[in-house]
C-alpha positions as CSV (number, residue, x, y, z in Angstrom):
1,X,-9.2,42.5,-15.8
2,X,-5.6,43.0,-14.7
3,X,-6.8,43.2,-11.0
4,X,-8.4,39.8,-11.2
5,X,-6.2,37.8,-13.7
6,X,-2.9,39.6,-13.0
7,X,-1.7,39.1,-16.6
8,X,1.2,41.6,-16.4
9,X,2.2,40.4,-12.9
10,X,2.6,36.8,-14.3
11,X,4.8,38.0,-17.1
12,X,2.2,37.7,-19.9
13,X,0.2,39.9,-22.2
14,X,-3.4,39.9,-23.4
15,X,-2.3,38.9,-26.9
16,X,-0.4,36.0,-25.5
17,X,-3.3,34.8,-23.4
18,X,-5.7,35.0,-26.4
19,X,-3.4,33.0,-28.6
20,X,-2.9,30.4,-25.8
21,X,-6.7,30.1,-25.3
22,X,-7.2,29.5,-29.0
23,X,-4.4,26.9,-29.0
24,X,-6.0,25.1,-26.1
25,X,-9.3,25.0,-27.8
26,X,-7.8,23.6,-31.0
27,X,-6.0,20.9,-29.0
28,X,-9.2,19.7,-27.2
29,X,-12.0,20.5,-29.7
30,X,-12.1,16.9,-30.7
31,X,-14.0,16.0,-27.5
32,X,-17.1,17.6,-29.0
33,X,-17.3,15.1,-31.8
34,X,-15.8,12.1,-30.0
35,X,-18.1,12.4,-27.0
36,X,-21.2,13.0,-29.1
37,X,-20.4,10.0,-31.3
38,X,-19.8,7.7,-28.3
39,X,-23.0,8.7,-26.5
40,X,-25.1,8.3,-29.7
41,X,-24.3,4.6,-29.6
42,X,-26.7,4.3,-26.6
43,X,-29.6,4.9,-29.0
44,X,-31.6,6.9,-26.4
45,X,-29.8,10.2,-26.9
46,X,-28.8,11.9,-30.2
47,X,-25.4,13.1,-31.5
48,X,-26.7,16.7,-31.5
49,X,-28.0,16.6,-27.9
50,X,-24.7,15.4,-26.5
51,X,-22.7,17.8,-28.8
52,X,-24.5,20.7,-27.1
53,X,-24.3,19.2,-23.7
54,X,-20.5,18.7,-24.1
55,X,-20.0,22.3,-25.3
56,X,-22.1,23.9,-22.6
57,X,-20.4,21.9,-19.8
58,X,-17.0,22.8,-21.3
59,X,-17.9,26.5,-21.2
60,X,-19.1,26.3,-17.6
61,X,-16.2,24.3,-16.4
62,X,-13.6,26.3,-18.2
63,X,-15.0,29.6,-17.0
64,X,-15.3,28.4,-13.4
65,X,-11.7,27.2,-13.2
66,X,-10.4,30.4,-14.9
67,X,-12.3,32.6,-12.5
68,X,-11.8,30.6,-9.3
69,X,-8.3,29.4,-9.7
70,X,-6.9,31.9,-12.2
71,X,-5.1,29.1,-14.0
72,X,-4.8,28.7,-17.8
73,X,-6.7,25.4,-17.8
74,X,-9.8,24.1,-19.6
75,X,-12.3,21.5,-18.8
76,X,-14.7,19.2,-20.7
77,X,-16.1,15.7,-20.6
78,X,-13.1,13.5,-19.8
79,X,-11.9,10.8,-22.1
80,X,-12.0,7.4,-20.3
81,X,-14.8,8.6,-18.0
82,X,-17.1,8.9,-21.0
83,X,-16.2,5.4,-22.1
84,X,-16.8,4.2,-18.5
85,X,-20.3,5.8,-18.7
86,X,-21.3,4.4,-22.0
87,X,-19.6,1.0,-22.2
88,X,-19.4,-0.1,-18.5
89,X,-22.3,1.6,-16.7
90,X,-24.9,1.5,-19.5
91,X,-23.9,-1.4,-21.7
92,X,-22.2,-3.4,-19.0
93,X,-24.2,-2.9,-15.9
94,X,-27.5,-2.3,-17.7
95,X,-28.4,1.1,-16.3
96,X,-30.2,3.6,-18.5
97,X,-28.6,6.9,-19.8
98,X,-30.5,8.9,-17.2
99,X,-29.6,6.4,-14.4
100,X,-25.9,6.8,-15.2
101,X,-26.2,10.5,-15.0
102,X,-27.2,10.1,-11.3
103,X,-23.8,8.5,-10.7
104,X,-22.1,11.4,-12.3
105,X,-24.1,13.8,-10.2
106,X,-23.1,11.9,-7.1
107,X,-19.5,12.0,-8.2
108,X,-19.7,15.8,-8.5
109,X,-21.5,16.3,-5.2
110,X,-19.2,14.0,-3.3
111,X,-16.2,15.6,-4.9
112,X,-17.4,19.0,-3.7
113,X,-17.8,17.7,-0.2
114,X,-14.4,15.9,-0.2
115,X,-12.7,19.0,-1.4
116,X,-14.3,21.4,1.1
117,X,-13.7,19.0,4.0
118,X,-10.2,18.0,3.1
119,X,-11.2,14.3,2.9
120,X,-10.1,14.1,-0.7
121,X,-6.5,13.8,0.3
122,X,-7.2,10.8,2.6
123,X,-9.2,8.9,0.0
124,X,-6.4,9.6,-2.5
125,X,-3.8,8.2,-0.2
126,X,-5.9,5.0,0.5
127,X,-5.4,3.8,-3.1
128,X,-2.1,1.9,-3.5
129,X,0.5,3.9,-5.4
130,X,0.9,1.1,-8.1
131,X,-2.8,1.3,-8.8
132,X,-2.9,5.1,-8.9
133,X,-0.1,5.2,-11.4
134,X,-1.6,2.5,-13.6
135,X,-5.1,3.9,-13.8
136,X,-4.4,6.3,-16.7
137,X,-2.6,3.6,-18.7
138,X,-5.5,1.2,-18.2
139,X,-8.0,3.8,-19.4
140,X,-5.7,4.6,-22.4
141,X,-5.6,1.0,-23.5
142,X,-9.4,0.7,-23.0
143,X,-10.0,3.9,-25.1
144,X,-7.6,2.7,-27.8
145,X,-9.4,-0.7,-27.9
146,X,-12.8,1.1,-28.4
147,X,-11.2,3.3,-31.2
148,X,-10.0,0.2,-33.0
149,X,-13.4,-1.4,-32.8
150,X,-15.2,1.8,-34.0
151,X,-12.8,1.9,-36.9
152,X,-13.7,-1.7,-37.8
153,X,-10.1,-2.8,-37.5
154,X,-10.8,-5.1,-34.5
155,X,-13.8,-7.4,-35.0
156,X,-15.5,-10.2,-33.1
157,X,-14.2,-13.7,-33.5
158,X,-16.0,-16.8,-32.2
159,X,-12.7,-18.7,-31.6
160,X,-10.5,-15.9,-30.1
161,X,-13.1,-13.3,-29.1
162,X,-11.4,-10.6,-31.2
163,X,-9.5,-10.5,-34.4
164,X,-8.1,-8.2,-37.1
165,X,-10.6,-7.3,-39.8
166,X,-10.0,-8.7,-43.3
167,X,-8.2,-6.7,-45.9
168,X,-8.3,-9.4,-48.5
169,X,-10.2,-8.0,-51.4
170,X,-9.1,-10.8,-53.8
171,X,-10.2,-14.1,-52.1
172,X,-11.7,-12.9,-48.8
173,X,-14.9,-11.1,-47.9
174,X,-13.4,-7.7,-47.8
175,X,-14.5,-5.0,-50.3
176,X,-13.2,-1.5,-51.0
177,X,-16.3,-0.2,-49.2
178,X,-15.3,-2.0,-46.0
179,X,-11.6,-1.3,-46.3
180,X,-11.9,2.4,-47.0
181,X,-13.0,3.5,-43.5
182,X,-10.3,1.5,-41.9
183,X,-7.7,3.0,-44.3
184,X,-8.9,6.5,-43.3
185,X,-8.4,5.6,-39.6
186,X,-4.9,4.4,-40.2
187,X,-4.0,7.5,-42.4
188,X,-5.5,9.9,-39.8
189,X,-3.6,8.2,-37.0
190,X,-0.3,8.5,-38.8
191,X,-1.1,12.1,-39.7
192,X,-1.8,13.0,-36.1
193,X,1.4,11.4,-35.0
194,X,3.4,13.3,-37.6
195,X,1.8,16.6,-36.7
196,X,2.3,16.0,-33.0
197,X,6.0,15.2,-33.6
198,X,6.3,18.5,-35.5
199,X,4.7,20.3,-32.5
200,X,1.7,21.5,-34.6
201,X,-1.0,22.9,-32.4
202,X,-4.3,21.1,-32.6
203,X,-2.9,18.0,-34.2
204,X,-5.9,15.8,-33.2
205,X,-8.6,18.1,-34.4
206,X,-6.7,18.8,-37.7
207,X,-6.4,15.0,-38.1
208,X,-10.1,14.5,-37.5
209,X,-11.1,17.2,-40.0
210,X,-8.7,16.0,-42.6
211,X,-9.9,12.5,-42.1
212,X,-13.5,13.6,-42.7
213,X,-12.5,15.3,-45.9
214,X,-10.6,12.2,-47.1
215,X,-13.5,10.0,-46.2
216,X,-15.9,11.9,-48.4
217,X,-13.4,12.1,-51.3
218,X,-13.0,8.3,-51.2
219,X,-16.8,8.1,-51.1
220,X,-16.9,9.1,-54.8
221,X,-15.1,5.7,-55.5
222,X,-17.9,3.7,-53.9
223,X,-21.1,3.1,-55.9
224,X,-24.2,4.3,-54.0
225,X,-22.1,6.0,-51.3
226,X,-24.0,9.3,-51.7
227,X,-27.4,7.9,-52.2
228,X,-29.8,9.8,-50.0
229,X,-27.0,11.8,-48.6
230,X,-28.5,15.3,-49.3
231,X,-31.8,14.3,-47.8
232,X,-30.2,13.4,-44.5
233,X,-28.2,16.7,-44.2
234,X,-29.4,19.5,-42.0
235,X,-27.7,22.9,-41.7
236,X,-29.9,24.2,-38.9
237,X,-27.8,24.6,-35.7
238,X,-30.9,25.1,-33.6
239,X,-32.0,21.5,-34.2
240,X,-29.2,20.3,-31.9
241,X,-30.4,22.7,-29.2
242,X,-33.9,21.3,-29.5
243,X,-32.5,17.7,-29.1
244,X,-30.5,18.9,-26.1
245,X,-33.5,20.3,-24.4
246,X,-35.7,17.3,-24.9
247,X,-33.2,14.4,-24.6
248,X,-30.4,15.5,-22.2
249,X,-31.0,18.6,-20.1
250,X,-32.4,17.8,-16.6
251,X,-32.8,14.1,-17.5
252,X,-30.9,13.2,-14.4
253,X,-33.8,14.7,-12.3
254,X,-36.8,13.7,-14.5
255,X,-35.8,10.1,-15.2
256,X,-32.5,9.4,-13.5
257,X,-33.9,8.2,-10.1
258,X,-36.2,5.7,-11.7
259,X,-34.3,2.4,-11.4
260,X,-37.4,0.2,-12.0
261,X,-36.0,-1.4,-15.2
262,X,-32.8,-2.4,-13.4
263,X,-34.6,-3.7,-10.3
264,X,-36.7,-6.1,-12.5
265,X,-33.6,-8.3,-12.7
266,X,-31.7,-7.3,-9.6
267,X,-32.2,-6.8,-5.9
268,X,-32.2,-3.5,-4.1
269,X,-29.0,-4.5,-2.3
270,X,-27.3,-5.1,-5.6
271,X,-28.4,-1.7,-6.9
272,X,-27.1,0.0,-3.7
273,X,-23.7,-1.7,-4.1
274,X,-23.6,-0.8,-7.8
275,X,-24.4,2.8,-7.1
276,X,-21.8,3.1,-4.4
277,X,-19.0,1.3,-6.2
278,X,-19.7,2.9,-9.6
279,X,-19.9,6.4,-8.1
280,X,-16.6,5.6,-6.3
281,X,-15.0,4.6,-9.5
282,X,-16.2,7.8,-11.2
283,X,-14.9,9.8,-8.3
284,X,-11.5,8.1,-8.1
285,X,-10.8,8.3,-11.8
286,X,-11.9,11.9,-11.9
287,X,-9.7,12.7,-8.8
288,X,-6.6,11.1,-10.1
289,X,-7.0,12.5,-13.6
290,X,-7.5,16.0,-12.3
291,X,-4.6,15.9,-9.9
292,X,-2.3,14.5,-12.5
293,X,-3.3,17.0,-15.1
294,X,-3.0,19.9,-12.7
295,X,0.5,19.0,-11.6
296,X,1.6,18.1,-15.1
297,X,0.2,21.2,-16.9
298,X,1.4,23.6,-14.2
299,X,4.9,22.1,-14.1
300,X,5.2,22.4,-17.8
301,X,4.4,26.1,-17.6
302,X,6.6,26.7,-14.6
303,X,3.5,27.7,-12.6
304,X,4.1,25.6,-9.5
305,X,4.8,27.4,-6.2
306,X,8.2,27.4,-4.5
307,X,7.1,24.3,-2.6
308,X,6.3,22.5,-5.9
309,X,2.5,22.7,-5.4
310,X,-0.2,23.8,-7.8
311,X,-1.3,27.4,-7.0
312,X,-4.9,27.6,-5.8
313,X,-5.1,23.8,-5.8
314,X,-8.2,23.5,-3.7
315,X,-10.0,26.1,-5.9
316,X,-9.0,24.2,-9.0
317,X,-10.3,20.9,-7.6
318,X,-13.6,22.7,-6.5
319,X,-14.0,24.0,-10.0
320,X,-13.6,20.5,-11.3
321,X,-16.3,19.2,-8.9
322,X,-18.7,22.0,-9.8
323,X,-18.2,21.4,-13.5
324,X,-18.9,17.7,-13.1
325,X,-22.2,18.5,-11.3
326,X,-23.2,20.9,-14.0
327,X,-22.3,18.3,-16.6
328,X,-24.6,15.8,-15.1
329,X,-27.4,18.3,-15.2
330,X,-26.7,19.0,-18.8
331,X,-26.6,15.3,-19.6
332,X,-23.0,14.4,-20.2
333,X,-20.4,12.4,-18.3
334,X,-17.8,13.6,-15.8
335,X,-16.2,17.0,-16.6
336,X,-12.5,17.2,-15.8
337,X,-9.4,19.3,-16.5
338,X,-7.9,18.4,-19.9
339,X,-4.2,17.6,-20.2
340,X,-4.4,19.4,-23.6
341,X,-4.4,22.6,-21.6
342,X,-0.6,22.1,-21.7
343,X,-0.7,23.2,-25.3
344,X,-2.0,26.6,-24.4
345,X,0.5,26.8,-21.5
346,X,3.3,26.0,-24.0
347,X,2.1,29.0,-26.1
348,X,2.6,31.3,-23.1
349,X,-0.8,31.1,-21.2
350,X,-0.3,32.0,-17.6
351,X,-3.7,33.2,-16.2
352,X,-7.4,32.5,-16.2
353,X,-7.8,34.8,-19.2
354,X,-6.6,31.9,-21.3
355,X,-9.5,29.9,-20.0
356,X,-11.9,32.6,-20.8
357,X,-10.8,32.6,-24.5
358,X,-11.1,28.8,-24.6
359,X,-14.6,29.0,-23.1
360,X,-15.6,31.6,-25.7
361,X,-14.5,29.3,-28.5
362,X,-16.5,26.4,-27.1
363,X,-19.5,28.7,-27.0
364,X,-19.1,29.6,-30.7
365,X,-18.6,25.9,-31.5
366,X,-22.1,25.2,-30.2
367,X,-23.5,26.6,-33.4
368,X,-21.4,24.5,-35.6
369,X,-23.0,21.1,-34.8
370,X,-24.3,20.5,-38.4
371,X,-20.7,20.5,-39.6
372,X,-19.5,18.3,-36.7
373,X,-22.2,15.7,-37.5
374,X,-20.6,15.2,-40.9
375,X,-17.4,13.8,-39.2
376,X,-17.3,10.0,-39.8
377,X,-16.6,7.7,-36.9
378,X,-13.5,6.3,-38.7
379,X,-11.9,9.8,-38.3
380,X,-12.7,10.1,-34.6
381,X,-11.6,6.5,-34.0
382,X,-8.1,7.6,-34.8
383,X,-8.3,10.3,-32.2
384,X,-9.4,7.7,-29.6
385,X,-6.3,5.5,-30.4
386,X,-4.0,8.5,-30.2
387,X,-5.4,9.7,-26.9
388,X,-4.8,6.1,-25.7
389,X,-1.2,6.4,-26.7
390,X,-0.8,9.6,-24.7
391,X,-2.3,8.0,-21.6
392,X,0.1,5.1,-21.6
393,X,3.0,7.5,-20.7
394,X,2.6,6.7,-17.0
395,X,3.7,3.1,-17.2
396,X,7.4,4.2,-17.1
397,X,6.9,5.1,-13.5
398,X,6.0,1.6,-12.5
399,X,8.7,-0.6,-11.0
400,X,8.2,-3.6,-13.1
401,X,10.9,-5.7,-11.4
402,X,9.1,-5.6,-8.0
403,X,6.1,-8.1,-8.0
404,X,4.2,-6.3,-5.2
405,X,4.1,-3.2,-7.5
406,X,4.0,-4.7,-11.0
407,X,1.2,-7.3,-10.4
408,X,-1.4,-4.8,-9.1
409,X,-0.4,-2.3,-11.8
410,X,-0.6,-4.9,-14.6
411,X,-4.0,-6.2,-13.4
412,X,-5.3,-2.7,-13.3
413,X,-4.3,-2.1,-16.9
414,X,-5.2,-5.5,-18.3
415,X,-8.5,-6.0,-16.6
416,X,-9.8,-2.6,-17.7
417,X,-9.2,-3.4,-21.4
418,X,-9.9,-7.1,-21.4
419,X,-13.2,-6.8,-19.5
420,X,-14.3,-3.5,-21.0
421,X,-14.7,-2.1,-17.5
422,X,-12.7,0.6,-15.8
423,X,-14.0,-0.1,-12.3
424,X,-13.1,-3.8,-12.6
425,X,-9.5,-2.8,-13.3
426,X,-9.3,-0.6,-10.3
427,X,-11.0,-3.3,-8.2
428,X,-8.5,-6.0,-9.2
429,X,-5.6,-3.6,-8.6
430,X,-6.7,-2.6,-5.1
431,X,-7.6,-6.1,-4.0
432,X,-4.5,-7.7,-5.4
433,X,-2.3,-5.1,-3.8
434,X,-4.0,-5.6,-0.5
435,X,-3.6,-9.4,-0.6
436,X,0.0,-9.3,-1.6
437,X,0.8,-6.9,1.2
438,X,-1.2,-9.0,3.7
439,X,0.5,-12.3,2.8
440,X,3.9,-10.7,2.6
441,X,3.9,-9.7,6.3
442,X,3.1,-6.0,5.6
443,X,-0.4,-6.0,7.0
444,X,0.4,-3.0,9.3
445,X,1.3,-1.0,6.2
446,X,-2.2,-1.3,4.8
447,X,-4.3,1.8,5.3
448,X,-7.7,1.6,6.8
449,X,-9.2,3.3,3.7
450,X,-7.7,0.6,1.5
451,X,-9.6,-2.0,3.4
452,X,-12.8,-0.1,3.0
453,X,-12.4,0.4,-0.8
454,X,-11.4,-3.3,-1.3
455,X,-14.4,-4.5,0.7
456,X,-16.7,-2.3,-1.4
457,X,-15.3,-3.7,-4.6
458,X,-15.6,-7.3,-3.4
459,X,-19.2,-6.7,-2.5
460,X,-19.7,-5.3,-6.1
461,X,-18.4,-8.6,-7.6
462,X,-20.6,-10.7,-5.2
463,X,-23.8,-8.8,-5.6
464,X,-23.8,-7.2,-9.1
465,X,-22.0,-9.5,-11.5
């Protein structure tokens, strides 16, 4: 173990690595419940199936990055990318769950090729800096918006599209039964913020679990809340594995390449453009998310090389690509390196042994799906909002006083949230940046790759929307 992980050489101990691995797991365990809850909205795949798919892909991805790159990092289905999968590709574009898995598979395979050939760097550089910086913020706002809707705090309004839900129990239509879940979301959000401020490890997962308990305590105050509750409960962890095997595993191969339902209303050309641009969006978001997380987490733990680079960078990126490919086969969205890995690094994690411990915890968690299914959406909604808050951090890097930077950045953020579509945000950011540069006499500064990406997105608007 010492020969491979070099624990002592990096100034750590086995005990420290174990504690770091446990800390990382506690910080990111919420993805098991949030991801499962999000995918279950599709109606074609169950909570239990995605819970297991998420756990298995997390185990695989975390083990691979720990063994290949020997870094104290963990992987799982990425926040933002799962929202793009469910709300944009499936609900927005009209592709089926299995069809969308094909795009994730393409993302993983393309990512592997780009990493092995070195083309990843060129594509990364073809996206304008303003757009690159703004992408996480746009995804954060998008995720927070979804969380507020899941909590029932933001509701549809015919006049203004959206509005705040009613809290008026005296003269309005609100009742304690409708207000209670929203109150739980607000209390959980505050609790997570307080715990995070106090540097309590696993603030998000503790908030979710506490919110679940609070929800069921408040349930005693609502007549009929527990009617039929016992009959719907199941404590058989193998049921989720059965659902996983029949609803998620290998669906990308058995049903994914059948696009007949989509082609009934669209042309083959539109489908091709949709696949190319959506797979590109998956790949771009995955790439930027991974790069940012790798640099940020390693910098926090003083793990960067003397040149300020991430050690074993290419191996870490390859591990990410492999994990995404495995995730598609398991039936979940893009698997990426989690920024919550920083929690374990802060606890002293310095090697891939930390990753092995985190992977072991995800394996154990697979058998706890009956407990996870009891977590109400109002508790996980608060986690979505808080993750959105964390992802907004990058906006401080944007030069807001420079129009050529601020306009593409703002459009990237705003369009993502207001159109419920991550790829649209990236498209508007890239196209606006290109046009501003073109009409500002800076055409020579526009990279060839930027033209290619912009043209693909324009074709997407013309042929698929």
